[in-house]
C-alpha positions as CSV (number, residue, x, y, z in Angstrom):
1,M,22.6,-31.0,-79.7
2,R,21.1,-34.3,-80.3
3,N,17.3,-34.4,-79.9
4,P,16.5,-37.2,-77.8
5,S,12.8,-37.5,-79.2
6,E,14.3,-37.7,-82.6
7,E,16.0,-40.5,-81.9
8,N,13.5,-42.4,-80.0
9,F,14.6,-42.2,-76.1
10,Y,11.8,-42.1,-73.7
11,F,12.2,-41.4,-69.7
12,P,10.6,-44.9,-69.3
13,A,8.1,-44.9,-66.0
14,E,9.5,-46.0,-62.5
15,W,7.9,-48.8,-62.9
16,H,10.2,-49.9,-65.9
17,P,13.3,-52.3,-64.5
18,H,16.2,-50.7,-62.4
19,E,19.9,-51.2,-62.9
20,A,20.3,-48.7,-59.7
21,T,18.4,-46.6,-57.7
22,W,20.7,-43.5,-56.5
23,L,20.8,-41.2,-53.7
24,S,22.9,-38.6,-51.5
25,F,23.9,-38.8,-49.1
26,P,22.6,-35.9,-46.3
27,I,25.2,-34.1,-45.0
28,N,23.4,-29.8,-45.0
29,T,22.9,-29.0,-41.2
30,D,20.8,-26.1,-42.5
31,T,18.1,-28.7,-43.9
32,W,18.2,-31.2,-40.9
33,E,19.0,-28.8,-38.5
34,E,20.1,-30.7,-35.2
35,R,17.9,-33.5,-36.5
36,L,20.5,-34.9,-39.0
37,E,21.4,-38.1,-37.3
38,R,18.0,-38.7,-36.2
39,I,16.7,-39.3,-39.6
40,Y,19.5,-41.8,-40.3
41,P,17.4,-44.7,-38.8
42,A,14.6,-44.3,-41.8
43,Y,17.0,-43.3,-44.4
44,F,19.1,-46.6,-44.0
45,K,16.0,-48.5,-44.1
46,L,15.7,-47.3,-47.4
47,I,19.1,-47.8,-48.4
48,E,18.6,-51.4,-46.9
49,T,15.4,-51.7,-48.8
50,I,16.3,-50.4,-52.1
51,A,19.5,-52.9,-51.9
52,L,17.4,-56.3,-51.4
53,S,16.5,-56.0,-55.7
54,E,19.4,-53.5,-56.8
55,K,22.3,-51.7,-56.4
56,V,22.0,-48.4,-54.3
57,R,24.3,-45.6,-55.8
58,I,25.5,-43.2,-53.2
59,N,26.7,-40.0,-53.8
60,A,28.7,-39.5,-51.1
61,N,30.3,-36.1,-50.2
62,D,33.9,-36.9,-49.1
63,A,36.2,-39.4,-47.9
64,K,34.8,-38.7,-44.7
65,T,31.2,-39.6,-45.7
66,I,32.3,-42.7,-47.3
67,E,33.5,-43.7,-43.7
68,L,30.8,-42.3,-41.7
69,I,28.5,-44.2,-44.5
70,N,30.5,-47.6,-43.9
71,G,30.5,-47.4,-39.8
72,L,26.4,-46.8,-40.3
73,L,25.9,-49.6,-42.8
74,E,27.7,-51.4,-40.0
75,K,25.6,-49.9,-37.2
76,F,22.4,-50.9,-38.8
77,E,24.0,-54.7,-39.9
78,I,22.9,-54.1,-43.7
79,S,24.8,-55.9,-45.9
80,K,27.2,-53.5,-48.5
81,S,27.0,-56.2,-51.6
82,N,24.4,-54.4,-53.7
83,I,25.5,-50.3,-52.2
84,E,28.1,-48.6,-54.2
85,L,29.8,-45.5,-52.5
86,Y,30.8,-42.4,-55.3
87,E,32.8,-39.6,-53.5
88,H,30.9,-36.6,-55.7
89,R,30.7,-33.5,-53.8
90,T,27.0,-32.2,-52.9
91,N,24.8,-29.5,-51.6
92,D,22.1,-31.3,-50.3
93,S,20.1,-34.7,-50.6
94,W,17.2,-34.3,-52.8
95,C,18.5,-36.8,-55.7
96,R,15.2,-36.6,-57.2
97,D,15.6,-32.9,-58.0
98,H,19.5,-32.8,-59.0
99,G,20.1,-36.5,-60.0
100,P,19.8,-36.9,-63.7
101,G,16.9,-37.9,-66.1
102,I,18.3,-41.6,-68.0
103,L,16.6,-42.0,-70.8
104,V,16.4,-45.3,-72.8
105,N,16.2,-45.3,-76.6
106,R,13.3,-48.0,-78.0
107,N,15.4,-48.9,-80.5
108,N,18.4,-50.1,-79.1
109,A,18.0,-49.9,-75.5
110,E,21.3,-47.4,-75.7
111,R,20.9,-44.9,-72.4
112,L,21.8,-41.0,-72.8
113,I,21.6,-38.9,-69.7
114,I,19.5,-35.5,-69.4
115,D,21.7,-32.7,-67.5
116,W,18.7,-29.8,-66.6
117,E,19.8,-27.1,-64.9
118,Y,19.4,-27.1,-61.4
119,N,18.8,-24.2,-58.9
120,A,17.2,-25.5,-55.7
121,W,13.9,-24.5,-56.0
122,G,13.9,-21.2,-57.4
123,G,17.3,-20.1,-55.5
124,K,15.9,-20.9,-52.3
125,Y,18.7,-22.4,-51.0
126,P,22.1,-21.5,-51.9
127,P,24.6,-22.8,-52.7
128,Y,23.7,-25.5,-54.8
129,N,26.6,-25.4,-57.7
130,N,27.8,-29.1,-56.3
131,D,24.4,-30.4,-56.9
132,N,24.0,-28.7,-60.1
133,E,27.3,-31.3,-61.3
134,I,26.0,-33.9,-60.3
135,P,24.0,-35.3,-64.0
136,Q,27.4,-35.0,-65.6
137,K,29.6,-36.8,-63.0
138,I,27.1,-39.7,-63.2
139,A,27.4,-39.7,-66.8
140,K,31.0,-40.1,-66.4
141,V,30.4,-43.3,-63.6
142,L,27.9,-45.2,-66.0
143,Q,29.9,-44.1,-69.3
144,L,26.3,-42.4,-71.1
145,D,26.2,-39.3,-73.0
146,F,24.8,-36.4,-71.7
147,V,22.6,-33.5,-73.0
148,S,22.9,-30.5,-71.3
149,P,18.8,-28.3,-72.4
150,G,20.2,-25.1,-70.2
151,I,16.6,-25.2,-68.7
152,I,15.8,-25.7,-64.8
153,M,14.0,-28.8,-64.5
154,E,13.6,-31.1,-61.7
155,G,12.7,-34.7,-61.4
156,G,9.8,-34.1,-58.7
157,S,8.2,-31.8,-60.9
158,V,7.3,-34.4,-63.3
159,E,5.8,-37.7,-63.9
160,F,5.6,-40.6,-66.3
161,N,2.7,-43.4,-67.3
162,G,6.1,-44.4,-70.0
163,R,3.8,-44.2,-73.1
164,G,4.1,-40.9,-73.9
165,T,2.3,-38.8,-71.5
166,V,3.9,-36.5,-68.9
167,M,2.3,-34.6,-65.6
168,T,3.3,-31.8,-63.8
169,S,2.2,-28.9,-62.0
170,K,1.8,-24.8,-63.1
171,S,2.6,-23.9,-59.8
172,C,6.4,-25.1,-60.2
173,L,6.6,-25.2,-64.1
174,L,5.3,-22.1,-64.9
175,N,7.0,-20.4,-61.8
176,K,9.2,-17.8,-62.9
177,N,11.8,-18.5,-60.4
178,R,12.7,-21.3,-62.3
179,N,12.5,-19.7,-66.4
180,A,11.6,-16.6,-66.2
181,N,11.9,-16.8,-70.2
182,L,9.8,-19.5,-71.4
183,N,6.4,-20.0,-71.8
184,Q,4.0,-22.7,-70.8
185,K,4.2,-23.7,-74.9
186,Q,7.9,-23.4,-74.8
187,I,8.0,-25.5,-71.7
188,E,5.8,-27.9,-73.3
189,E,8.3,-28.0,-76.2
190,A,11.0,-29.0,-74.3
191,L,9.3,-32.0,-72.4
192,I,8.6,-32.9,-75.7
193,K,11.6,-33.2,-76.8
194,Y,13.6,-33.7,-74.2
195,Y,11.5,-36.8,-72.9
196,G,10.5,-38.3,-75.2
197,V,7.0,-37.5,-74.5
198,E,3.8,-36.8,-76.8
199,Q,1.3,-35.3,-74.2
200,V,1.7,-32.7,-71.8
201,L,-0.8,-32.1,-69.0
202,W,-1.3,-29.7,-66.2
203,I,-2.7,-30.0,-62.8
204,E,-2.7,-26.7,-60.6
205,D,-1.0,-26.7,-57.3
206,G,1.0,-28.6,-54.6
207,I,0.2,-29.0,-51.0
208,V,0.8,-26.9,-48.2
209,G,4.5,-26.5,-46.5
210,D,5.3,-28.4,-50.2
211,D,8.9,-25.5,-50.6
212,T,9.7,-26.4,-54.1
213,D,6.3,-24.8,-55.6
214,G,4.2,-27.5,-55.3
215,H,5.9,-30.7,-57.1
216,I,3.6,-33.1,-58.4
217,D,5.2,-36.0,-56.3
218,D,3.6,-34.9,-53.0
219,T,-0.3,-35.2,-54.7
220,V,-0.7,-37.4,-58.6
221,R,1.8,-40.4,-59.0
222,F,1.2,-42.9,-62.2
223,V,1.3,-46.2,-61.0
224,S,0.6,-47.8,-64.7
225,E,0.2,-46.3,-67.8
226,N,-3.3,-44.9,-67.2
227,K,-3.6,-45.3,-63.4
228,V,-3.4,-42.7,-60.8
229,I,-3.4,-42.0,-57.5
230,T,-3.9,-38.7,-56.0
231,M,-3.9,-37.0,-52.6
232,V,-7.5,-35.9,-51.4
233,E,-8.5,-34.4,-48.3
234,H,-12.0,-35.0,-46.5
235,N,-11.7,-32.3,-43.7
236,K,-12.7,-29.1,-45.3
237,S,-11.5,-26.5,-43.2
238,D,-8.0,-28.1,-43.9
239,A,-5.8,-25.7,-46.4
240,N,-4.9,-28.8,-48.4
241,H,-8.8,-29.5,-49.2
242,A,-9.4,-27.0,-52.1
243,I,-5.7,-27.4,-53.7
244,L,-6.3,-31.3,-53.8
245,K,-10.4,-30.8,-54.7
246,E,-9.1,-28.5,-57.3
247,N,-6.5,-31.4,-59.5
248,L,-9.3,-34.3,-58.4
249,D,-11.5,-32.4,-60.6
250,L,-9.2,-31.1,-63.6
251,L,-8.0,-35.4,-63.3
252,K,-11.0,-36.3,-64.0
253,K,-11.5,-34.2,-67.1
254,M,-7.9,-35.5,-68.7
255,R,-7.7,-37.8,-71.4
256,L,-4.6,-39.6,-72.4
257,L,-3.4,-40.4,-75.8
258,D,-6.0,-43.0,-76.9
259,G,-8.9,-40.5,-75.7
260,K,-9.3,-42.7,-72.4
261,P,-9.8,-41.2,-69.3
262,L,-7.5,-41.6,-66.4
263,D,-8.4,-44.5,-63.8
264,I,-8.3,-43.0,-60.6
265,I,-7.3,-43.8,-56.8
266,E,-8.3,-41.6,-53.9
267,I,-5.7,-41.5,-51.1
268,E,-6.3,-39.9,-48.1
269,M,-3.8,-37.2,-46.1
270,P,-2.0,-38.4,-42.9
271,K,-3.3,-36.0,-40.0
272,P,-1.2,-32.8,-40.3
273,V,2.6,-33.1,-39.1
274,V,3.0,-30.1,-37.5
275,D,6.5,-29.2,-35.2
276,S,8.0,-26.4,-33.7
277,G,5.3,-24.5,-35.8
278,E,5.9,-25.9,-39.1
279,R,3.2,-27.6,-41.4
280,L,5.3,-29.7,-43.1
281,P,4.1,-31.3,-46.3
282,A,3.5,-35.3,-45.0
283,S,2.3,-36.9,-47.9
284,Y,2.2,-41.0,-48.9
285,A,2.2,-39.9,-52.7
286,N,6.2,-39.5,-52.0
287,F,6.8,-43.2,-52.7
288,C,9.6,-44.6,-54.5
289,M,9.8,-48.0,-56.6
290,T,12.6,-50.6,-56.9
291,N,12.6,-53.8,-58.6
292,G,10.7,-55.5,-56.0
293,H,9.0,-52.9,-53.2
294,V,7.3,-49.7,-52.8
295,I,8.6,-47.9,-50.4
296,V,6.1,-45.5,-48.7
297,P,6.3,-42.5,-46.3
298,T,4.1,-43.3,-42.8
299,Y,3.4,-40.8,-40.5
300,R,2.6,-42.1,-37.3
301,C,-1.4,-41.3,-37.8
302,D,-4.4,-43.4,-38.2
303,N,-4.4,-43.0,-41.9
304,D,-1.1,-45.2,-42.4
305,E,-2.5,-48.0,-42.6
306,K,-5.5,-47.5,-44.9
307,A,-3.0,-45.7,-47.6
308,L,-0.3,-48.9,-47.5
309,E,-4.0,-51.3,-48.8
310,V,-4.9,-49.1,-51.4
311,I,-1.0,-48.4,-52.8
312,Q,-0.5,-52.5,-52.3
313,S,-3.5,-53.2,-54.2
314,C,-1.7,-50.6,-57.0
315,F,1.4,-52.6,-56.9
316,P,0.3,-56.7,-57.3
317,E,4.0,-57.7,-58.1
318,R,5.9,-55.3,-55.6
319,K,5.9,-55.3,-51.6
320,V,4.9,-52.4,-50.1
321,V,6.8,-51.1,-47.6
322,G,6.4,-48.7,-44.7
323,I,8.8,-46.2,-43.7
324,D,8.3,-44.0,-40.4
325,S,9.4,-40.5,-42.5
326,T,8.5,-38.6,-39.1
327,E,11.8,-37.2,-39.1
328,I,12.9,-37.3,-42.6
329,I,9.8,-35.1,-43.4
330,W,11.2,-32.3,-41.2
331,G,13.6,-31.7,-44.4
332,L,10.7,-30.9,-46.5
333,G,10.8,-34.0,-48.5
334,S,10.5,-38.1,-48.3
335,F,11.6,-41.1,-50.1
336,H,10.9,-40.1,-53.6
337,C,12.6,-36.7,-53.2
338,L,15.4,-38.6,-52.0
339,S,16.0,-40.7,-54.6
340,Q,16.5,-40.9,-58.3
341,Q,16.3,-44.3,-60.3
342,E,18.7,-45.6,-62.9
343,P,16.3,-47.4,-65.8
344,S,17.7,-51.0,-66.8
345,P,19.1,-51.0,-70.5
346,N,17.9,-54.5,-71.3
347,F,14.1,-53.8,-71.5
348,V,12.6,-51.2,-74.0
């Protein structure tokens, strides 16, 4: 089996230029229940915004789904010129986790797909066999080689600075519902080997309501090689306060490969989003980056505008766009969870 690290492949940071962003169109009524059609306005605003600066490539479950997407693109008056639909069977919409990890070679700009195993966050939501096959289907479409480590890994569980560092959470990657036969050292070795990193940094846990066991894309995100935004909760009676304070304390102690500390930007959590008695994992950190924009979930609360301002200050060369995620978050994820970038091979 190929060793991506030894061949000088690496996983670019999300701000690396994109060839496209991949989505898996929502079809699962177990996830969305009667709300499926209610997420369409925000979901198609996501598609429209991505398409302004790069291709949108969508895994569509079947011919009927392709017909539905085309009809909705017309309904929302969205140009199809930058949108490509692929008939790839799926189980759910969380392309960040079941989509391919696409590496770029520093020597020659070759690209390589890492085909991790996927088990729907510890077997919580079967079936997931179609989602698990998505990386190899995309490898075929893009005519790229792929490597299958045989290890369960989700894209939302890892965060990269593009310069040798990956950050993740113990609550997720060390959870025995993923890789019960691997310890922390072995997980780190896999991250280094297959993602082409040199350093693994660990936070502890994720936010309340997150059914992924603590994905880092709801808590801490790299916005440059040495800068992160981290979510904080000032209300000490809120269940997220202690979790996020512990993560912040850990971030303050971390050092990058050059020995320097992280530049940490704090963002206050949105007001709790509760629906049908359930606390939902609403977070501003679940934004996705495109070539021209940073797409940030908002939640109809007073903290939205401040969060957008802080994130905009981190991305002076991109336009920050807030999209109401109040309906989408019912599915327990938002825009980063829904998307997976395809890095351009023309920049290393």
